[in-house]
N, CA and C atoms as an extended XYZ file, in Angstrom:
201
Properties=species:S:1:pos:R:3:atomname:S:1:resname:S:1:resid:I:1 pbc="F F F"
N       -89.091      -46.559       -8.153 N   MET     1
C       -87.700      -46.256       -7.937 CA  MET     1
C       -87.550      -44.765       -7.676 C   MET     1
N       -86.761      -44.424       -6.675 N   ASP     2
C       -86.479      -43.018       -6.378 CA  ASP     2
C       -85.557      -42.443       -7.448 C   ASP     2
N       -85.668      -41.138       -7.691 N   PRO     3
C       -84.747      -40.500       -8.644 CA  PRO     3
C       -83.298      -40.691       -8.214 C   PRO     3
N       -82.427      -40.846       -9.195 N   LEU     4
C       -81.018      -41.118       -8.936 CA  LEU     4
C       -80.156      -39.878       -9.087 C   LEU     4
N       -79.062      -39.858       -8.320 N   LYS     5
C       -78.000      -38.880       -8.525 CA  LYS     5
C       -76.986      -39.557       -9.438 C   LYS     5
N       -76.859      -39.043      -10.659 N   VAL     6
C       -76.050      -39.679      -11.688 CA  VAL     6
C       -74.848      -38.808      -12.022 C   VAL     6
N       -73.668      -39.421      -11.951 N   LEU     7
C       -72.454      -38.767      -12.423 CA  LEU     7
C       -72.135      -39.376      -13.774 C   LEU     7
N       -72.059      -38.534      -14.782 N   LEU     8
C       -71.806      -38.996      -16.142 CA  LEU     8
C       -70.442      -38.488      -16.589 C   LEU     8
N       -69.546      -39.425      -16.896 N   ILE     9
C       -68.223      -39.077      -17.401 CA  ILE     9
C       -68.315      -39.165      -18.911 C   ILE     9
N       -68.363      -38.008      -19.540 N   GLU    10
C       -68.651      -37.944      -20.982 CA  GLU    10
C       -68.025      -36.690      -21.575 C   GLU    10
N       -67.455      -36.809      -22.764 N   ASP    11
C       -66.845      -35.654      -23.414 CA  ASP    11
C       -67.615      -35.186      -24.643 C   ASP    11
N       -68.792      -35.752      -24.851 N   ASN    12
C       -69.604      -35.384      -26.004 CA  ASN    12
C       -70.973      -34.905      -25.501 C   ASN    12
N       -71.280      -33.643      -25.717 N   GLN    13
C       -72.531      -33.071      -25.203 CA  GLN    13
C       -73.777      -33.728      -25.801 C   GLN    13
N       -73.703      -34.172      -27.047 N   SER    14
C       -74.856      -34.855      -27.654 CA  SER    14
C       -75.146      -36.161      -26.936 C   SER    14
N       -74.102      -36.902      -26.595 N   ASP    15
C       -74.287      -38.152      -25.857 CA  ASP    15
C       -74.823      -37.878      -24.458 C   ASP    15
N       -74.324      -36.817      -23.828 N   TYR    16
C       -74.813      -36.431      -22.501 CA  TYR    16
C       -76.313      -36.151      -22.545 C   TYR    16
N       -76.738      -35.358      -23.527 N   ARG    17
C       -78.169      -35.041      -23.648 CA  ARG    17
C       -78.997      -36.295      -23.927 C   ARG    17
N       -78.487      -37.206      -24.722 N   LEU    18
C       -79.196      -38.445      -25.032 CA  LEU    18
C       -79.402      -39.289      -23.770 C   LEU    18
N       -78.354      -39.439      -22.986 N   VAL    19
C       -78.450      -40.232      -21.756 CA  VAL    19
C       -79.406      -39.586      -20.766 C   VAL    19
N       -79.272      -38.279      -20.552 N   THR    20
C       -80.159      -37.622      -19.579 CA  THR    20
C       -81.615      -37.653      -20.041 C   THR    20
N       -81.857      -37.482      -21.325 N   ARG    21
C       -83.232      -37.546      -21.830 CA  ARG    21
C       -83.824      -38.933      -21.596 C   ARG    21
N       -83.051      -39.975      -21.839 N   CYS    22
C       -83.540      -41.345      -21.622 CA  CYS    22
C       -83.856      -41.579      -20.141 C   CYS    22
N       -82.969      -41.139      -19.260 N   LEU    23
C       -83.204      -41.309      -17.825 CA  LEU    23
C       -84.419      -40.505      -17.361 C   LEU    23
N       -84.581      -39.301      -17.894 N   GLU    24
C       -85.746      -38.483      -17.547 CA  GLU    24
C       -87.039      -39.136      -18.017 C   GLU    24
N       -87.038      -39.674      -19.237 N   GLN    25
C       -88.240      -40.316      -19.785 CA  GLN    25
C       -88.673      -41.510      -18.955 C   GLN    25
N       -87.723      -42.161      -18.294 N   HIS    26
C       -88.047      -43.322      -17.467 CA  HIS    26
C       -88.237      -42.958      -15.997 C   HIS    26
N       -88.164      -41.654      -15.709 N   GLY    27
C       -88.464      -41.176      -14.359 CA  GLY    27
C       -87.438      -41.518      -13.308 C   GLY    27
N       -86.196      -41.762      -13.704 N   VAL    28
C       -85.188      -42.146      -12.716 CA  VAL    28
C       -84.123      -41.081      -12.490 C   VAL    28
N       -84.152      -40.002      -13.244 N   LEU    29
C       -83.117      -38.982      -13.112 CA  LEU    29
C       -83.545      -37.905      -12.136 C   LEU    29
N       -82.806      -37.785      -11.045 N   GLY    30
C       -83.064      -36.725      -10.089 CA  GLY    30
C       -82.085      -35.586      -10.265 C   GLY    30
N       -80.821      -35.927      -10.387 N   HIS    31
C       -79.760      -34.944      -10.571 CA  HIS    31
C       -78.677      -35.597      -11.408 C   HIS    31
N       -78.154      -34.861      -12.368 N   CYS    32
C       -77.082      -35.399      -13.209 CA  CYS    32
C       -76.010      -34.341      -13.367 C   CYS    32
N       -74.788      -34.779      -13.217 N   GLN    33
C       -73.652      -33.900      -13.452 CA  GLN    33
C       -72.750      -34.580      -14.468 C   GLN    33
N       -72.280      -33.812      -15.424 N   CYS    34
C       -71.393      -34.327      -16.454 CA  CYS    34
C       -70.001      -33.764      -16.231 C   CYS    34
N       -69.001      -34.636      -16.265 N   VAL    35
C       -67.609      -34.208      -16.168 CA  VAL    35
C       -66.838      -34.780      -17.348 C   VAL    35
N       -65.802      -34.047      -17.767 N   SER    36
C       -65.022      -34.510      -18.906 CA  SER    36
C       -63.524      -34.373      -18.682 C   SER    36
N       -63.138      -34.039      -17.439 N   ASP    37
C       -61.709      -33.945      -17.147 CA  ASP    37
C       -61.442      -34.420      -15.723 C   ASP    37
N       -60.165      -34.649      -15.425 N   ILE    38
C       -59.782      -35.191      -14.119 CA  ILE    38
C       -60.133      -34.237      -12.971 C   ILE    38
N       -59.851      -32.938      -13.068 N   PRO    39
C       -60.233      -32.058      -11.958 CA  PRO    39
C       -61.746      -32.068      -11.693 C   PRO    39
N       -62.541      -32.065      -12.743 N   GLY    40
C       -63.996      -32.122      -12.575 CA  GLY    40
C       -64.448      -33.428      -11.954 C   GLY    40
N       -63.842      -34.523      -12.376 N   LEU    41
C       -64.176      -35.834      -11.830 CA  LEU    41
C       -63.820      -35.914      -10.350 C   LEU    41
N       -62.631      -35.443      -10.020 N   THR    42
C       -62.188      -35.464       -8.623 CA  THR    42
C       -63.118      -34.634       -7.747 C   THR    42
N       -63.454      -33.439       -8.192 N   ALA    43
C       -64.349      -32.574       -7.418 CA  ALA    43
C       -65.724      -33.203       -7.250 C   ALA    43
N       -66.243      -33.795       -8.303 N   ALA    44
C       -67.572      -34.411       -8.241 CA  ALA    44
C       -67.598      -35.581       -7.267 C   ALA    44
N       -66.560      -36.388       -7.284 N   ILE    45
C       -66.511      -37.556       -6.399 CA  ILE    45
C       -66.354      -37.129       -4.942 C   ILE    45
N       -65.612      -36.055       -4.725 N   GLU    46
C       -65.368      -35.611       -3.352 CA  GLU    46
C       -66.538      -34.853       -2.731 C   GLU    46
N       -67.460      -34.338       -3.545 N   THR    47
C       -68.514      -33.482       -2.996 CA  THR    47
C       -69.898      -34.104       -2.947 C   THR    47
N       -70.136      -35.156       -3.727 N   VAL    48
C       -71.475      -35.742       -3.795 CA  VAL    48
C       -71.378      -37.255       -3.646 C   VAL    48
N       -72.360      -37.831       -2.963 N   GLN    49
C       -72.449      -39.285       -2.898 CA  GLN    49
C       -73.383      -39.728       -4.018 C   GLN    49
N       -72.816      -40.227       -5.102 N   TRP    50
C       -73.572      -40.584       -6.300 CA  TRP    50
C       -74.222      -41.948       -6.153 C   TRP    50
N       -75.407      -42.090       -6.740 N   ASP    51
C       -76.073      -43.387       -6.769 CA  ASP    51
C       -75.474      -44.272       -7.863 C   ASP    51
N       -75.071      -43.630       -8.958 N   ILE    52
C       -74.524      -44.373      -10.087 CA  ILE    52
C       -73.566      -43.471      -10.860 C   ILE    52
N       -72.526      -44.093      -11.399 N   VAL    53
C       -71.582      -43.385      -12.257 CA  VAL    53
C       -71.592      -44.091      -13.611 C   VAL    53
N       -71.874      -43.313      -14.657 N   LEU    54
C       -71.863      -43.838      -16.014 CA  LEU    54
C       -70.695      -43.205      -16.744 C   LEU    54
N       -69.978      -44.019      -17.517 N   SER    55
C       -68.808      -43.497      -18.203 CA  SER    55
C       -68.792      -43.916      -19.661 C   SER    55
N       -68.405      -42.983      -20.495 N   ASP    56
C       -68.134      -43.282      -21.893 CA  ASP    56
C       -66.982      -44.291      -21.933 C   ASP    56
N       -66.976      -45.146      -22.934 N   TYR    57
C       -65.920      -46.148      -23.069 CA  TYR    57
C       -64.626      -45.522      -23.577 C   TYR    57
N       -64.737      -44.557      -24.464 N   SER    58
C       -63.566      -43.928      -25.062 CA  SER    58
C       -63.534      -42.451      -24.692 C   SER    58
N       -62.535      -42.073      -23.914 N   LEU    59
C       -62.365      -40.684      -23.483 CA  LEU    59
C       -60.909      -40.282      -23.736 C   LEU    59
N       -60.557      -39.997      -24.977 N   PRO    60
C       -59.153      -39.727      -25.292 CA  PRO    60
C       -58.572      -38.507      -24.585 C   PRO    60
N       -59.418      -37.553      -24.194 N   ARG    61
C       -58.910      -36.368      -23.509 CA  ARG    61
C       -58.831      -36.541      -22.005 C   ARG    61
N       -59.342      -37.638      -21.475 N   LEU    62
C       -59.313      -37.894      -20.041 CA  LEU    62
C       -58.112      -38.784      -19.748 C   LEU    62
N       -57.023      -38.183      -19.291 N   VAL    63
C       -55.781      -38.907      -19.083 CA  VAL    63
C       -55.414      -38.843      -17.617 C   VAL    63
N       -55.218      -40.029      -17.027 N   PHE    64
C       -54.782      -40.110      -15.642 CA  PHE    64
C       -53.260      -40.114      -15.600 C   PHE    64
N       -52.700      -39.432      -14.619 N   ASP    65
C       -51.258      -39.511      -14.403 CA  ASP    65
C       -50.918      -40.902      -13.897 C   ASP    65
N       -49.776      -41.410      -14.342 N   GLU    66
C       -49.355      -42.725      -13.868 CA  GLU    66
C       -48.920      -42.618      -12.424 C   GLU    66
N       -49.258      -43.656      -11.662 N   VAL    67
C       -48.935      -43.678      -10.240 CA  VAL    67
C       -47.656      -44.439      -10.026 C   VAL    67
């Protein structure tokens, strides 16, 4: 498997390090970016074509405006 470009939506740095370490140990992590807010998420999605997006289930500080 080729290394992946991973976008990680996470607000806890310990969890971020755990996920990246696991992906590195299995040889699948090529590039990883962590975002924890809407502006960061928007910028990441608009600038890179990600292979996979992983998201924390509970992100109380990540609030989307209602449409």
